[in-house]
FIZAPA-171819 format. One record per residue (C-alpha): residue number from 1; residue in one letter; y, x, z. Coordinates in Angstrom, 2 decimals. Each point is the difference from the previous one (the first is absolute). Layout:
BEGIN
NUM,A,Y,X,Z .
...
This chain:
BEGIN
1,X,69.66,104.21,72.38 .
2,X,1.57,-1.89,-2.87 .
3,X,2.28,-2.94,0.62 .
4,X,-1.62,-3.47,0.05 .
5,X,-0.12,-1.64,-3.41 .
6,X,-1.26,-3.47,0.87 .
7,X,1.20,-2.93,2.08 .
8,X,-1.90,-1.25,3.02 .
9,X,0.09,-3.58,-1.08 .
10,X,2.20,-3.05,-0.35 .
11,X,-0.19,-1.22,3.59 .
12,X,3.32,1.51,1.02 .
13,X,-1.55,2.88,1.97 .
14,X,1.46,2.57,-2.38 .
15,X,3.51,-1.25,0.66 .
16,X,-0.55,0.01,3.76 .
17,X,-1.40,3.54,0.01 .
18,X,2.72,1.37,-2.22 .
19,X,2.73,-1.77,1.97 .
20,X,-1.29,1.30,3.35 .
21,X,0.06,3.59,-1.21 .
22,X,3.37,-0.49,-1.68 .
23,X,1.54,-1.17,3.28 .
24,X,-1.40,3.04,1.81 .
25,X,1.29,2.37,-2.69 .
26,X,3.45,-1.64,0.01 .
27,X,0.26,0.34,3.77 .
28,X,-1.07,3.65,-0.21 .
29,X,2.76,0.69,-2.52 .
30,X,2.56,-1.79,2.20 .
31,X,-1.01,2.19,2.94 .
32,X,0.23,3.06,-2.22 .
33,X,3.60,-0.92,-0.85 .
34,X,0.94,-0.46,3.66 .
35,X,-1.69,3.25,1.07 .
36,X,1.57,1.98,-2.83 .
37,X,3.51,-0.84,1.20 .
38,X,-0.70,0.39,3.75 .
39,X,2.44,2.39,1.64 .
40,X,-2.26,1.61,2.59 .
41,X,-2.81,2.45,-0.82 .
42,X,0.83,-0.22,-3.68 .
43,X,-2.72,2.34,-1.22 .
44,X,-2.79,-1.74,1.95 .
45,X,1.17,-3.49,-0.94 .
46,X,0.33,0.79,-3.69 .
47,X,-3.54,1.36,-0.05 .
48,X,-1.16,-3.24,1.62 .
49,X,2.00,-1.92,-2.63 .
50,X,-1.84,1.97,-2.70 .
51,X,-3.29,-0.97,1.65 .
52,X,1.02,-3.68,-0.17 .
53,X,0.69,0.43,-3.73 .
54,X,-3.41,1.63,-0.53 .
55,X,-1.70,-2.87,1.85 .
56,X,1.82,-2.52,-2.19 .
57,X,-1.20,2.01,-2.99 .
58,X,-3.59,-0.16,1.23 .
59,X,0.22,-3.79,0.08 .
60,X,1.64,-0.32,-3.42 .
61,X,-3.12,0.37,-2.24 .
62,X,-1.69,-2.78,1.97 .
63,X,3.05,-2.26,-0.18 .
64,X,0.04,0.44,-3.77 .
65,X,-3.77,-0.22,-0.38 .
66,X,-0.48,-3.16,2.05 .
67,X,2.91,-1.59,-1.89 .
68,X,-1.69,0.76,-3.33 .
69,X,2.63,2.50,-1.14 .
70,X,-2.59,2.51,-1.18 .
71,X,-1.63,-2.69,-2.14 .
72,X,3.35,-0.82,-1.58 .
73,X,1.19,3.62,-0.30 .
74,X,-3.01,2.34,0.01 .
75,X,2.27,2.97,-0.68 .
76,X,0.97,-0.16,3.69 .
77,X,-3.37,1.54,0.81 .
78,X,0.41,3.32,1.82 .
79,X,3.70,-0.57,0.64 .
80,X,0.63,2.50,2.83 .
81,X,0.77,-2.48,2.76 .
82,X,-2.77,0.92,2.43 .
83,X,0.01,3.46,1.67 .
84,X,-2.26,-0.37,3.09 .
85,X,-0.16,3.78,0.51 .
86,X,3.72,-0.13,0.87 .
87,X,-0.54,-2.18,3.10 .
88,X,-1.34,2.75,2.27 .
89,X,2.57,2.68,-0.90 .
90,X,2.93,-2.42,0.31 .
91,X,-1.15,-1.27,3.39 .
92,X,-0.51,3.56,1.22 .
93,X,3.36,1.10,-1.43 .
94,X,1.71,-2.88,1.82 .
95,X,-1.68,0.87,3.30 .
96,X,0.73,3.70,-0.43 .
97,X,3.65,-0.66,-0.77 .
98,X,0.35,-2.17,3.09 .
99,X,-2.03,2.28,2.27 .
100,X,1.40,3.37,-1.02 .
101,X,2.68,-0.50,-2.64 .
102,X,-1.94,2.21,-2.41 .
103,X,-1.19,-0.82,-3.50 .
104,X,-3.63,0.31,-0.95 .
105,X,-1.11,2.70,-2.46 .
106,X,0.21,-0.63,-3.72 .
107,X,-3.77,0.14,-0.53 .
108,X,-0.44,-3.30,1.86 .
109,X,1.43,-1.70,-3.08 .
110,X,-2.41,1.53,-2.54 .
111,X,-2.69,-2.71,0.23 .
112,X,2.47,-2.92,-0.31 .
113,X,1.70,1.74,-2.91 .
114,X,-3.33,0.50,-1.80 .
115,X,-0.97,-3.62,0.58 .
116,X,3.32,-1.22,-1.36 .
117,X,-0.18,2.50,-2.85 .
118,X,-3.31,-1.08,-1.51 .
119,X,1.06,-3.64,0.07 .
120,X,3.33,0.89,-1.61 .
121,X,-1.87,1.88,-2.74 .
122,X,-2.43,-2.86,-0.66 .
123,X,2.51,-2.83,0.15 .
124,X,1.73,0.52,-3.41 .
125,X,-3.30,0.42,-1.87 .
126,X,-1.28,-2.81,-2.28 .
127,X,-1.71,-2.73,1.99 .
128,X,-3.38,0.38,-1.68 .
129,X,-0.01,3.72,0.72 .
130,X,0.88,-0.62,3.66 .
131,X,-2.99,-2.33,0.40 .
132,X,-2.32,2.53,-1.64 .
133,X,1.24,2.75,2.34 .
134,X,-0.40,-2.34,2.95 .
135,X,-3.59,-0.81,-0.90 .
136,X,-1.00,3.58,-0.84 .
137,X,1.90,2.01,2.63 .
138,X,1.98,-1.99,2.59 .
139,X,-2.64,-2.43,1.27 .
140,X,-3.04,2.32,0.11 .
141,X,1.75,3.18,1.17 .
142,X,3.64,-0.24,1.04 .
143,X,-0.13,-3.22,2.03 .
144,X,-2.70,1.24,2.44 .
145,X,1.86,3.28,0.49 .
146,X,3.27,-1.86,0.53 .
147,X,-1.59,-2.31,2.60 .
148,X,-1.35,2.94,1.99 .
149,X,3.34,1.83,-0.30 .
150,X,1.92,-3.01,1.33 .
151,X,-2.35,-0.29,3.00 .
152,X,0.23,3.72,0.74 .
153,X,3.77,-0.01,-0.40 .
154,X,0.58,-2.90,2.38 .
155,X,-2.36,1.44,2.62 .
156,X,1.48,3.51,-0.20 .
157,X,3.58,-1.19,0.16 .
158,X,-0.88,-2.25,2.92 .
159,X,-1.05,3.09,1.95 .
160,X,3.14,1.84,-1.09 .
161,X,2.16,-2.92,1.16 .
162,X,-1.72,0.04,3.37 .
163,X,0.80,3.68,0.49 .
164,X,3.63,-0.59,-0.93 .
165,X,0.02,-2.82,2.53 .
166,X,-1.08,2.35,2.78 .
167,X,2.89,2.36,-0.81 .
168,X,2.46,-2.87,-0.05 .
169,X,-1.23,-1.32,3.35 .
170,X,0.49,3.44,1.56 .
171,X,3.53,0.17,-1.41 .
172,X,0.87,-3.44,1.43 .
173,X,-1.60,0.77,3.37 .
174,X,1.90,3.27,0.35 .
175,X,3.25,-1.92,-0.40 .
176,X,-1.16,-2.87,2.19 .
177,X,0.31,-2.49,-2.84 .
178,X,-1.90,-3.22,-0.48 .
179,X,-3.29,0.53,-1.82 .
180,X,0.39,-3.16,-2.10 .
181,X,0.64,1.85,-3.28 .
182,X,-3.09,2.15,0.61 .
183,X,-2.07,-3.12,0.71 .
184,X,1.22,-1.44,-3.27 .
185,X,-1.39,3.05,-1.77 .
186,X,-3.26,-0.51,1.86 .
187,X,-0.26,-3.49,-1.42 .
188,X,0.95,1.34,-3.42 .
189,X,-2.98,2.33,0.28 .
190,X,-2.32,-2.72,1.25 .
191,X,1.10,-2.16,-2.92 .
192,X,-1.94,2.33,-2.29 .
193,X,-3.28,-0.79,1.79 .
194,X,-0.52,-3.55,-1.35 .
195,X,1.13,1.11,-3.45 .
196,X,-2.45,2.92,-0.07 .
197,X,-2.76,-2.20,1.40 .
198,X,0.63,-2.73,-2.58 .
199,X,0.14,2.47,-2.85 .
200,X,-3.20,1.68,1.20 .
201,X,-1.68,-3.39,0.27 .
202,X,0.84,-0.85,-3.59 .
203,X,-1.25,3.40,-1.17 .
204,X,-3.25,-0.43,1.93 .
205,X,-0.47,-3.50,-1.40 .
206,X,0.53,1.32,-3.52 .
207,X,-2.49,2.83,0.53 .
208,X,-2.75,-2.14,1.57 .
209,X,0.42,-3.51,-1.42 .
210,X,1.94,-0.31,-3.24 .
211,X,3.14,1.25,-1.73 .
212,X,3.20,-1.57,1.28 .
213,X,3.00,-1.07,-2.06 .
214,X,3.64,-0.74,0.65 .
215,X,-0.73,-3.51,1.18 .
216,X,-2.35,1.25,2.73 .
217,X,2.83,2.15,1.38 .
218,X,2.38,-2.88,0.70 .
219,X,-0.67,0.04,3.75 .
220,X,0.57,3.75,0.22 .
221,X,3.37,-0.22,-1.69 .
222,X,1.07,-2.92,2.17 .
223,X,-0.81,2.24,2.99 .
224,X,1.89,2.90,-1.58 .
225,X,3.06,-2.20,-0.59 .
226,X,-0.02,-1.31,3.56 .
227,X,-0.38,3.48,1.50 .
228,X,2.78,1.24,-2.26 .
229,X,2.33,-2.74,1.19 .
230,X,-0.85,0.81,3.60 .
231,X,0.80,3.68,-0.54 .
232,X,3.27,-0.87,-1.70 .
233,X,1.08,-2.44,2.71 .
234,X,-0.81,2.48,2.75 .
235,X,1.90,2.69,-1.89 .
236,X,3.01,-2.29,-0.31 .
237,X,-0.11,-0.86,3.70 .
238,X,-0.13,3.68,0.96 .
239,X,2.40,1.24,-2.68 .
240,X,2.31,1.54,2.62 .
241,X,-2.75,1.77,1.99 .
242,X,0.85,3.46,1.40 .
243,X,-0.53,2.66,-2.64 .
244,X,-0.83,3.60,0.93 .
245,X,1.56,1.26,-3.21 .
246,X,3.42,-1.47,0.70 .
247,X,0.09,0.73,3.71 .
248,X,-1.46,3.49,-0.25 .
249,X,2.44,0.81,-2.79 .
250,X,2.87,-1.22,2.18 .
251,X,-1.23,2.22,2.84 .
252,X,-0.28,2.99,-2.33 .
253,X,3.50,-0.54,-1.29 .
254,X,1.33,-0.35,3.55 .
255,X,-1.63,3.28,1.00 .
256,X,1.42,1.71,-3.09 .
257,X,3.41,-1.42,0.83 .
258,X,-0.20,1.34,3.57 .
259,X,-0.88,3.46,-1.33 .
260,X,2.95,-0.07,-2.41 .
261,X,2.34,-1.13,2.79 .
262,X,-1.06,2.99,2.05 .
263,X,0.79,2.29,-2.93 .
264,X,3.38,-1.70,-0.37 .
265,X,0.70,0.81,3.64 .
266,X,-1.34,3.53,-0.06 .
267,X,1.75,1.09,-3.20 .
268,X,3.35,-1.45,1.06 .
269,X,0.47,-1.85,-3.29 .
270,X,1.44,-2.92,1.96 .
271,X,3.22,2.01,0.54 .
272,X,0.93,-0.40,-3.68 .
273,X,2.43,-2.91,-0.15 .
274,X,-0.81,-0.54,-3.68 .
275,X,-3.79,-0.06,0.46 .
276,X,-1.56,-2.77,-2.08 .
277,X,-3.51,-1.36,-0.30 .
278,X,-0.43,1.83,-3.31 .
279,X,1.29,3.26,1.52 .
280,X,-2.42,-0.20,2.91 .
281,X,-2.88,-0.85,-2.35 .
282,X,0.70,3.16,-2.00 .
283,X,0.07,2.10,3.17 .
284,X,-3.35,-1.48,1.06 .
285,X,-1.57,0.44,-3.44 .
286,X,-0.58,-3.72,-0.61 .
287,X,1.78,-2.85,-1.78 .
288,X,2.48,-2.51,1.33 .
289,X,-2.39,-2.97,-0.35 .
290,X,-2.77,1.66,2.03 .
291,X,2.46,1.16,2.64 .
292,X,1.52,-3.46,0.28 .
293,X,-3.44,-1.60,0.50 .
294,X,-0.96,2.60,2.62 .
295,X,3.21,-0.50,1.96 .
296,X,-0.14,-3.81,-0.17 .
297,X,-2.24,-0.36,3.12 .
298,X,2.55,2.14,1.90 .
299,X,2.97,-2.17,-0.96 .
300,X,0.90,1.50,-3.36 .
301,X,1.95,3.04,-1.13 .
302,X,3.43,-1.05,1.31 .
303,X,-1.33,-0.96,3.44 .
304,X,-2.05,3.18,0.34 .
305,X,2.89,2.25,-1.02 .
306,X,2.49,-1.87,2.19 .
307,X,-2.39,0.15,2.94 .
308,X,-0.52,3.77,-0.26 .
309,X,3.74,0.62,-0.30 .
310,X,0.66,-2.29,2.97 .
311,X,-2.56,1.85,2.11 .
312,X,1.73,3.29,-0.85 .
313,X,3.36,-1.48,0.96 .
314,X,-1.41,-1.38,3.26 .
315,X,-1.39,3.40,0.91 .
316,X,3.38,1.63,-0.58 .
317,X,1.82,-2.68,2.00 .
318,X,-2.41,0.58,2.87 .
319,X,0.76,3.72,-0.24 .
320,X,3.74,-0.69,0.40 .
321,X,0.97,0.41,-3.66 .
322,X,1.22,-3.56,-0.60 .
323,X,3.74,0.30,0.60 .
324,X,0.79,-0.70,-3.65 .
325,X,-2.52,-2.60,-1.17 .
326,X,1.29,-0.04,-3.59 .
327,X,-0.49,3.76,-0.38 .
328,X,-3.40,-0.35,1.67 .
329,X,-0.98,-2.72,-2.48 .
330,X,1.03,2.17,-2.94 .
331,X,-1.90,2.99,1.38 .
332,X,-3.14,-2.14,0.26 .
333,X,0.19,-1.12,-3.62 .
334,X,1.72,-3.38,0.31 .
335,X,2.55,-0.87,-2.65 .
336,X,2.23,-2.12,2.25 .
337,X,0.54,-1.12,3.57 .
338,X,-1.10,-3.52,-0.94 .
339,X,-3.37,1.16,-1.36 .
340,X,-0.42,2.20,3.09 .
341,X,0.64,-2.92,2.37 .
342,X,-2.31,-2.28,-1.94 .
343,X,-2.90,2.45,-0.12 .
344,X,0.46,1.10,3.61 .
345,X,-0.04,-3.59,1.27 .
346,X,-3.12,-0.75,-2.06 .
347,X,-1.74,3.03,1.53 .
348,X,1.14,-0.23,3.64 .
349,X,1.28,-3.56,0.40 .
350,X,3.48,1.13,0.97 .
351,X,3.07,1.64,-1.54 .
352,X,0.56,3.79,0.08 .
353,X,3.01,-0.38,2.27 .
354,X,-1.91,-2.19,2.46 .
355,X,-2.88,2.43,-0.12 .
356,X,2.37,2.85,0.88 .
357,X,1.70,-2.00,2.77 .
358,X,-3.33,-0.89,1.58 .
359,X,-1.10,3.62,0.01 .
360,X,-3.29,-1.01,-1.68 .
361,X,-2.58,2.67,-0.69 .
362,X,-2.12,0.08,-3.16 .
363,X,-3.75,0.23,0.27 .
364,X,-1.96,3.16,-0.63 .
365,X,-0.83,-1.22,-3.49 .
366,X,3.64,-0.60,-0.74 .
367,X,0.89,3.50,1.17 .
368,X,-2.27,1.37,-2.73 .
369,X,2.54,-1.16,-2.56 .
370,X,2.57,2.56,1.16 .
């Protein structure tokens, strides 16, 4: 549908309509800025920020049209502001990122890219040619197809969001978390219902009564702007919601770190007084950055290495081999008595000499370090 090329009248209604939509679009862009720089759930929040930008873009042709901009500058016709086929994929991508941490497949973006592409191709053409193409091709053929595609897209992605919601609820329930973030997604999904219903109502009216123009759609775009603001505000309020991607990745790294610690014990690499993070990474067939991240949940490289060495020393003290603590420290990989005392106290809460005097016994797990 071409942009409006006439004013509604001189009673001030045009200014009121344009101003109302402009305020909604400005608020959507402000929310997009806040969401883009949110620290938690960055992927999900940036997708929601992109949705806010798309919604502001959907309102832009009407802001310009009701203000008479297309009358003053007809070359603005077909400027690629409005990409309604991007609403469904962006909402689904946001929900999917929050619910599973995964990105949606590339083919979800084909329809929005095509819609943007044909507008971008038409926009630089001479104005007279654009109006001829609109009359001969866009209005009779492309606009009906586009209307049906938008309805189908919003309905299909509503169902997809609902399924992602069910997965997210199960994830939260398994960890005994509050279901508030999942309920937010439920309302995000329900928000599509009035939009689909309104769009279908306009399409039915056009098919049974008369063709509709941009001015008839004012109510629909007010509803779209309000729903968009609601989605953005809810997203901002829940910006720090638990994210499966982050927490599951932390758990995976912790498990990997535990496996590498067991290899460190079993291979006896901890006995090397000069062992560094980079050296251990080479032995494990990984890189220092990955190893450091995997050991972080266990206290970090220095704490892990000091703990294993301290357990070995404790086992030897318990076996009556602690007469010379300095020699014992060197045999267990420590570079000095001070580092030995520090690591031993961090592991057992007491000094090596006090441990020996008390006749303490290491646990079965600690004995494995011998």
